[in-house]
C-alpha positions as a LaTeX table, in Angstrom:
\begin{tabular}{lrrr}
\hline
Residue & $x$ (\AA) & $y$ (\AA) & $z$ (\AA) \\
\hline
Unk1 & $-22.55$ & 24.44 & 12.93 \\
Unk2 & $-24.74$ & 23.04 & 10.48 \\
Unk3 & $-23.57$ & 25.38 & 7.61 \\
Unk4 & $-19.79$ & 24.55 & 8.85 \\
Unk5 & $-20.50$ & 20.84 & 8.70 \\
Unk6 & $-21.85$ & 20.94 & 5.20 \\
Unk7 & $-19.06$ & 23.08 & 4.03 \\
Unk8 & $-16.20$ & 20.84 & 5.62 \\
Unk9 & $-18.04$ & 17.69 & 4.55 \\
Unk10 & $-17.95$ & 18.77 & 0.84 \\
Unk11 & $-14.57$ & 19.84 & 1.06 \\
Unk12 & $-13.34$ & 16.42 & 2.49 \\
Unk13 & $-15.42$ & 14.50 & 0.09 \\
Unk14 & $-13.56$ & 16.03 & $-2.65$ \\
Unk15 & $-10.14$ & 15.26 & $-1.14$ \\
Unk16 & $-10.96$ & 11.57 & $-0.94$ \\
Unk17 & $-13.10$ & 11.02 & $-3.85$ \\
Unk18 & $-12.71$ & 7.72 & $-5.41$ \\
Unk19 & $-9.84$ & 7.70 & $-8.18$ \\
Unk20 & $-8.69$ & 4.28 & $-9.18$ \\
Unk21 & $-6.03$ & 5.86 & $-11.75$ \\
Unk22 & $-4.41$ & 7.50 & $-8.67$ \\
Unk23 & $-3.33$ & 3.83 & $-7.05$ \\
Unk24 & 0.43 & 3.25 & $-7.17$ \\
Unk25 & 1.85 & 0.70 & $-9.34$ \\
Unk26 & 1.61 & $-2.83$ & $-7.94$ \\
Unk27 & 1.41 & $-6.36$ & $-9.21$ \\
Unk28 & $-0.57$ & $-9.43$ & $-8.37$ \\
Unk29 & 2.08 & $-11.79$ & $-9.84$ \\
Unk30 & 5.65 & $-12.44$ & $-8.68$ \\
Unk31 & 8.61 & $-14.71$ & $-9.67$ \\
Unk32 & 8.58 & $-18.14$ & $-8.21$ \\
Unk33 & 9.56 & $-18.00$ & $-4.46$ \\
Unk34 & 9.31 & $-14.19$ & $-4.21$ \\
Unk35 & 7.41 & $-13.37$ & $-0.97$ \\
Unk36 & 4.48 & $-11.01$ & $-1.05$ \\
Unk37 & 2.75 & $-8.18$ & 0.90 \\
Unk38 & $-0.72$ & $-7.42$ & 0.19 \\
Unk39 & $-2.04$ & $-3.84$ & 0.96 \\
Unk40 & $-5.73$ & $-3.17$ & 1.33 \\
Unk41 & $-7.61$ & $-0.07$ & 2.13 \\
Unk42 & $-8.10$ & 3.69 & 1.22 \\
Unk43 & $-5.93$ & 6.67 & $-0.17$ \\
Unk44 & $-3.70$ & 6.29 & 3.19 \\
Unk45 & $-2.45$ & 3.03 & 1.51 \\
Unk46 & $-2.19$ & 4.51 & $-2.19$ \\
Unk47 & $-0.19$ & 7.57 & $-1.27$ \\
Unk48 & $-2.47$ & 10.15 & $-2.27$ \\
Unk49 & $-1.90$ & 13.65 & $-1.19$ \\
Unk50 & $-2.56$ & 17.32 & $-1.92$ \\
Unk51 & $-0.18$ & 17.08 & $-5.06$ \\
Unk52 & $-1.18$ & 13.88 & $-6.22$ \\
Unk53 & 0.17 & 10.35 & $-5.31$ \\
Unk54 & 3.61 & 9.79 & $-3.85$ \\
Unk55 & 5.01 & 7.01 & $-1.84$ \\
Unk56 & 2.92 & 5.46 & 0.75 \\
Unk57 & 3.70 & 3.54 & 3.85 \\
Unk58 & 2.86 & 0.31 & 1.97 \\
Unk59 & 5.69 & 0.97 & $-0.42$ \\
Unk60 & 7.95 & 1.87 & 2.43 \\
Unk61 & 7.17 & $-1.31$ & 4.25 \\
Unk62 & 7.52 & $-3.43$ & 1.14 \\
Unk63 & 11.04 & $-1.74$ & 0.30 \\
Unk64 & 12.41 & $-2.13$ & 3.84 \\
Unk65 & 11.21 & $-5.75$ & 4.20 \\
Unk66 & 12.11 & $-7.17$ & 0.91 \\
Unk67 & 8.77 & $-8.13$ & $-0.11$ \\
Unk68 & 6.96 & $-7.55$ & $-3.56$ \\
Unk69 & 3.84 & $-5.14$ & $-3.00$ \\
Unk70 & 0.43 & $-6.11$ & $-4.16$ \\
Unk71 & $-1.38$ & $-2.85$ & $-3.46$ \\
Unk72 & $-5.08$ & $-3.37$ & $-4.19$ \\
Unk73 & $-6.17$ & $-0.08$ & $-2.03$ \\
Unk74 & $-8.41$ & 2.48 & $-3.64$ \\
Unk75 & $-8.70$ & 6.17 & $-2.94$ \\
Unk76 & $-12.11$ & 7.07 & $-1.24$ \\
Unk77 & $-12.70$ & 3.34 & $-0.41$ \\
Unk78 & $-15.22$ & 2.45 & 2.47 \\
Unk79 & $-14.96$ & $-0.69$ & 4.31 \\
Unk80 & $-18.11$ & $-1.77$ & 2.27 \\
Unk81 & $-16.05$ & $-1.14$ & $-0.87$ \\
Unk82 & $-13.29$ & $-3.88$ & 0.36 \\
Unk83 & $-16.27$ & $-6.46$ & $-0.54$ \\
Unk84 & $-18.18$ & $-4.78$ & $-3.17$ \\
Unk85 & $-16.24$ & $-2.45$ & $-5.40$ \\
Unk86 & $-13.51$ & $-3.24$ & $-7.78$ \\
Unk87 & $-10.02$ & $-3.05$ & $-6.54$ \\
Unk88 & $-7.59$ & $-0.44$ & $-7.80$ \\
Unk89 & $-4.86$ & $-3.01$ & $-8.98$ \\
Unk90 & $-3.71$ & $-3.31$ & $-12.76$ \\
Unk91 & $-4.77$ & $-7.03$ & $-13.01$ \\
Unk92 & $-7.69$ & $-6.85$ & $-10.63$ \\
Unk93 & $-10.34$ & $-7.24$ & $-13.59$ \\
Unk94 & $-13.69$ & $-6.97$ & $-11.81$ \\
Unk95 & $-12.64$ & $-8.58$ & $-8.74$ \\
Unk96 & $-12.77$ & $-6.72$ & $-5.19$ \\
Unk97 & $-10.00$ & $-5.73$ & $-3.04$ \\
Unk98 & $-10.86$ & $-8.85$ & $-0.92$ \\
Unk99 & $-11.18$ & $-11.07$ & $-3.84$ \\
Unk100 & $-7.53$ & $-10.15$ & $-5.03$ \\
Unk101 & $-6.09$ & $-10.65$ & $-1.53$ \\
Unk102 & $-7.73$ & $-14.06$ & $-1.27$ \\
Unk103 & $-6.53$ & $-15.12$ & $-4.67$ \\
Unk104 & $-2.78$ & $-13.93$ & $-3.72$ \\
Unk105 & $-2.80$ & $-15.57$ & $-0.60$ \\
Unk106 & $-3.53$ & $-18.96$ & $-2.52$ \\
Unk107 & $-0.13$ & $-18.71$ & $-3.92$ \\
Unk108 & 1.28 & $-19.50$ & $-0.38$ \\
Unk109 & 3.71 & $-16.71$ & $-0.94$ \\
Unk110 & 2.04 & $-13.90$ & 1.09 \\
Unk111 & 4.14 & $-12.84$ & 4.55 \\
Unk112 & 2.05 & $-9.64$ & 5.22 \\
Unk113 & $-1.44$ & $-8.36$ & 4.76 \\
Unk114 & $-2.28$ & $-4.80$ & 6.06 \\
Unk115 & $-5.67$ & $-3.03$ & 5.99 \\
Unk116 & $-6.39$ & 0.59 & 6.69 \\
Unk117 & $-9.95$ & 1.37 & 6.53 \\
Unk118 & $-12.69$ & 3.20 & 8.25 \\
Unk119 & $-11.83$ & 6.87 & 7.97 \\
Unk120 & $-14.18$ & 7.13 & 4.99 \\
Unk121 & $-16.95$ & 5.39 & 6.79 \\
Unk122 & $-17.34$ & 7.30 & 10.05 \\
Unk123 & $-14.21$ & 9.21 & 11.22 \\
Unk124 & $-14.44$ & 11.93 & 8.48 \\
Unk125 & $-18.06$ & 12.56 & 8.27 \\
Unk126 & $-18.87$ & 12.24 & 11.96 \\
Unk127 & $-16.05$ & 14.61 & 13.09 \\
Unk128 & $-18.06$ & 17.53 & 11.42 \\
Unk129 & $-21.57$ & 15.90 & 12.36 \\
Unk130 & $-23.86$ & 18.01 & 14.73 \\
Unk131 & $-23.59$ & 15.05 & 17.14 \\
Unk132 & $-20.31$ & 13.30 & 16.36 \\
Unk133 & $-20.52$ & 10.48 & 19.01 \\
Unk134 & $-24.18$ & 9.74 & 18.02 \\
Unk135 & $-23.08$ & 9.53 & 14.33 \\
Unk136 & $-20.31$ & 7.35 & 15.15 \\
Unk137 & $-22.41$ & 4.98 & 17.14 \\
Unk138 & $-24.93$ & 4.69 & 14.51 \\
Unk139 & $-22.15$ & 3.82 & 11.87 \\
Unk140 & $-19.51$ & 1.50 & 13.57 \\
Unk141 & $-21.75$ & $-1.31$ & 13.65 \\
Unk142 & $-21.45$ & $-1.74$ & 9.76 \\
Unk143 & $-17.72$ & $-0.97$ & 9.82 \\
Unk144 & $-17.19$ & $-3.71$ & 12.08 \\
Unk145 & $-19.20$ & $-6.03$ & 10.35 \\
Unk146 & $-17.37$ & $-5.45$ & 6.87 \\
Unk147 & $-13.97$ & $-5.75$ & 8.43 \\
Unk148 & $-15.10$ & $-8.97$ & 10.32 \\
Unk149 & $-16.40$ & $-10.52$ & 6.78 \\
Unk150 & $-13.22$ & $-9.43$ & 4.99 \\
Unk151 & $-10.91$ & $-10.82$ & 7.71 \\
Unk152 & $-13.13$ & $-13.95$ & 7.69 \\
Unk153 & $-12.47$ & $-14.83$ & 3.98 \\
Unk154 & $-8.54$ & $-13.94$ & 4.36 \\
Unk155 & $-8.48$ & $-16.37$ & 7.43 \\
Unk156 & $-10.35$ & $-19.10$ & 5.43 \\
Unk157 & $-7.43$ & $-19.23$ & 3.21 \\
Unk158 & $-4.56$ & $-18.09$ & 5.18 \\
Unk159 & $-5.15$ & $-19.24$ & 9.05 \\
Unk160 & $-1.63$ & $-18.13$ & 9.86 \\
Unk161 & $-0.53$ & $-15.00$ & 7.87 \\
Unk162 & 0.46 & $-11.89$ & 9.42 \\
Unk163 & $-2.38$ & $-9.42$ & 9.30 \\
Unk164 & $-2.00$ & $-6.01$ & 10.37 \\
Unk165 & $-4.94$ & $-3.51$ & 10.78 \\
Unk166 & $-4.09$ & 0.14 & 11.05 \\
Unk167 & $-5.89$ & 3.33 & 12.49 \\
Unk168 & $-5.31$ & 6.78 & 11.46 \\
Unk169 & $-3.85$ & 9.91 & 13.02 \\
Unk170 & $-6.51$ & 12.20 & 14.55 \\
Unk171 & $-6.20$ & 14.65 & 11.57 \\
Unk172 & $-8.77$ & 16.89 & 13.23 \\
Unk173 & $-6.45$ & 17.96 & 15.87 \\
Unk174 & $-5.10$ & 20.13 & 13.16 \\
Unk175 & $-8.28$ & 22.28 & 13.11 \\
Unk176 & $-6.89$ & 24.07 & 16.35 \\
Unk177 & $-4.38$ & 26.00 & 13.96 \\
Unk178 & $-6.31$ & 25.95 & 10.70 \\
Unk179 & $-7.52$ & 29.27 & 9.91 \\
Unk180 & $-10.11$ & 28.17 & 7.47 \\
Unk181 & $-12.09$ & 26.42 & 10.18 \\
Unk182 & $-14.46$ & 28.19 & 12.29 \\
Unk183 & $-14.53$ & 26.74 & 15.91 \\
Unk184 & $-11.32$ & 24.86 & 15.13 \\
Unk185 & $-10.52$ & 24.13 & 18.84 \\
Unk186 & $-13.84$ & 22.62 & 19.52 \\
Unk187 & $-13.43$ & 20.35 & 16.76 \\
Unk188 & $-10.13$ & 19.08 & 17.81 \\
Unk189 & $-11.43$ & 18.53 & 21.40 \\
Unk190 & $-14.49$ & 16.45 & 19.85 \\
Unk191 & $-12.13$ & 14.32 & 17.60 \\
Unk192 & $-10.06$ & 12.97 & 20.47 \\
Unk193 & $-13.31$ & 11.08 & 21.95 \\
Unk194 & $-14.38$ & 10.13 & 18.51 \\
Unk195 & $-10.84$ & 8.55 & 17.62 \\
Unk196 & $-10.52$ & 6.69 & 20.96 \\
Unk197 & $-13.89$ & 5.20 & 20.58 \\
Unk198 & $-13.31$ & 4.27 & 16.95 \\
Unk199 & $-9.92$ & 2.73 & 17.72 \\
Unk200 & $-11.15$ & 0.72 & 20.65 \\
Unk201 & $-14.11$ & $-0.80$ & 18.54 \\
Unk202 & $-12.02$ & $-1.71$ & 15.57 \\
Unk203 & $-9.03$ & $-3.03$ & 17.64 \\
Unk204 & $-11.60$ & $-5.81$ & 19.10 \\
Unk205 & $-12.71$ & $-6.80$ & 15.79 \\
Unk206 & $-9.11$ & $-7.42$ & 14.54 \\
Unk207 & $-8.21$ & $-9.25$ & 17.65 \\
Unk208 & $-11.13$ & $-11.80$ & 17.19 \\
Unk209 & $-9.02$ & $-13.00$ & 14.05 \\
Unk210 & $-5.80$ & $-13.05$ & 15.51 \\
Unk211 & $-4.65$ & $-9.78$ & 13.83 \\
Unk212 & $-2.71$ & $-7.21$ & 15.25 \\
Unk213 & $-4.07$ & $-3.53$ & 15.27 \\
Unk214 & $-1.80$ & $-0.65$ & 15.26 \\
Unk215 & $-3.46$ & 2.51 & 16.79 \\
Unk216 & $-1.96$ & 4.84 & 14.62 \\
Unk217 & $-3.75$ & 7.78 & 16.61 \\
Unk218 & $-1.92$ & 6.75 & 19.71 \\
Unk219 & 1.51 & 6.06 & 17.99 \\
Unk220 & 1.30 & 9.71 & 16.55 \\
Unk221 & 0.61 & 11.34 & 19.95 \\
Unk222 & $-3.06$ & 11.83 & 19.32 \\
Unk223 & $-4.19$ & 11.02 & 22.90 \\
Unk224 & $-1.81$ & 13.63 & 24.44 \\
Unk225 & $-3.62$ & 16.22 & 26.79 \\
Unk226 & $-4.55$ & 19.36 & 24.86 \\
Unk227 & $-3.28$ & 21.16 & 27.92 \\
Unk228 & 0.09 & 19.94 & 27.20 \\
Unk229 & 1.69 & 22.82 & 24.99 \\
Unk230 & 4.89 & 23.28 & 22.94 \\
Unk231 & 6.48 & 26.35 & 21.01 \\
Unk232 & 5.78 & 25.73 & 17.36 \\
Unk233 & 7.72 & 27.99 & 14.95 \\
Unk234 & 4.59 & 28.79 & 12.81 \\
Unk235 & 1.65 & 28.58 & 15.19 \\
Unk236 & 3.37 & 29.72 & 18.26 \\
Unk237 & 2.35 & 28.00 & 21.63 \\
Unk238 & $-0.02$ & 25.10 & 20.77 \\
Unk239 & $-0.74$ & 21.54 & 22.10 \\
Unk240 & 1.96 & 19.06 & 21.53 \\
Unk241 & $-0.35$ & 16.59 & 19.84 \\
Unk242 & $-1.52$ & 19.26 & 17.62 \\
Unk243 & 1.99 & 20.16 & 16.52 \\
Unk244 & 2.57 & 16.44 & 15.85 \\
Unk245 & $-0.33$ & 16.29 & 13.61 \\
Unk246 & 0.85 & 19.15 & 11.74 \\
Unk247 & 3.94 & 17.53 & 10.83 \\
Unk248 & 2.35 & 14.24 & 9.95 \\
Unk249 & $-0.35$ & 15.28 & 7.98 \\
Unk250 & $-1.39$ & 18.20 & 5.76 \\
Unk251 & $-4.62$ & 19.05 & 7.66 \\
Unk252 & $-3.24$ & 22.06 & 9.29 \\
Unk253 & $-2.20$ & 24.09 & 6.41 \\
Unk254 & $-4.23$ & 22.38 & 3.53 \\
Unk255 & $-7.22$ & 20.81 & 5.32 \\
Unk256 & $-6.15$ & 17.69 & 3.55 \\
Unk257 & $-6.46$ & 14.56 & 5.64 \\
Unk258 & $-3.69$ & 12.60 & 4.08 \\
Unk259 & 0.01 & 11.81 & 5.58 \\
Unk260 & 3.01 & 13.70 & 4.63 \\
Unk261 & 6.03 & 11.71 & 3.79 \\
Unk262 & 6.86 & 11.87 & 7.52 \\
Unk263 & 3.58 & 10.70 & 8.15 \\
Unk264 & 3.88 & 7.50 & 6.04 \\
Unk265 & 7.25 & 6.84 & 7.38 \\
Unk266 & 5.75 & 7.09 & 10.93 \\
Unk267 & 3.07 & 4.38 & 9.92 \\
Unk268 & 5.72 & 2.32 & 8.17 \\
Unk269 & 7.76 & 2.24 & 11.43 \\
Unk270 & 4.88 & 1.48 & 13.71 \\
Unk271 & 4.10 & $-1.76$ & 11.49 \\
Unk272 & 7.84 & $-2.62$ & 11.59 \\
Unk273 & 7.87 & $-2.27$ & 15.23 \\
Unk274 & 4.52 & $-4.07$ & 15.82 \\
Unk275 & 3.24 & $-1.31$ & 17.98 \\
\hline
\end{tabular}
């Protein structure tokens, strides 16, 4: 298990490595009267995938809602990076993601703020740890503090702006069918509890600030019983929740944690529905 943990952790580190040049085009300025949408977070928000950068859920939301996107997200970002590392936005200068968000909110033109963060803190490292739950327990406190600090600064300048926090699909369910991962079914089973605990903790933090938390794990079927099976054209009879994550992410075939176009659309739809 230890050797497996090291190998998979190294692989995932490469997949989510920080790369400011990969962030999609965005702008922090807009014509007078243009309503804005600010997106903070990690590579889920930038649209990173195994073949480079594509359209992310943030771009879909902006297009469908008629808002101008200000995307300050960075590949590989942790919750601490929101407050301490330079934002991946062309006009950010030396400002952090939260700095740019606060400055943009001061224009009075922002209708929506989304934040997707935490996967690089603990979901990916802890899913492959020898004791995933102990790992998550020791890490979640710092994640909650960082999210609370970011939300405090946002609410100080925009008490009423709509804020949506986002979870993640349980990508590690895909280990069930991924041939490159030994003990994949065990990893998939472990991940269910890990994601349930993470989402519960983070949802409570967003609620303190009057923000909506969308449990993407739940909206993408991640809590389904692994005994509920379906016939998959590629993998045969597998759990329904595994089949779902294979459609919405690249993990099953490519061990890549990022969403497919269908996955980004599902996240955008969840935001639009307010689920």
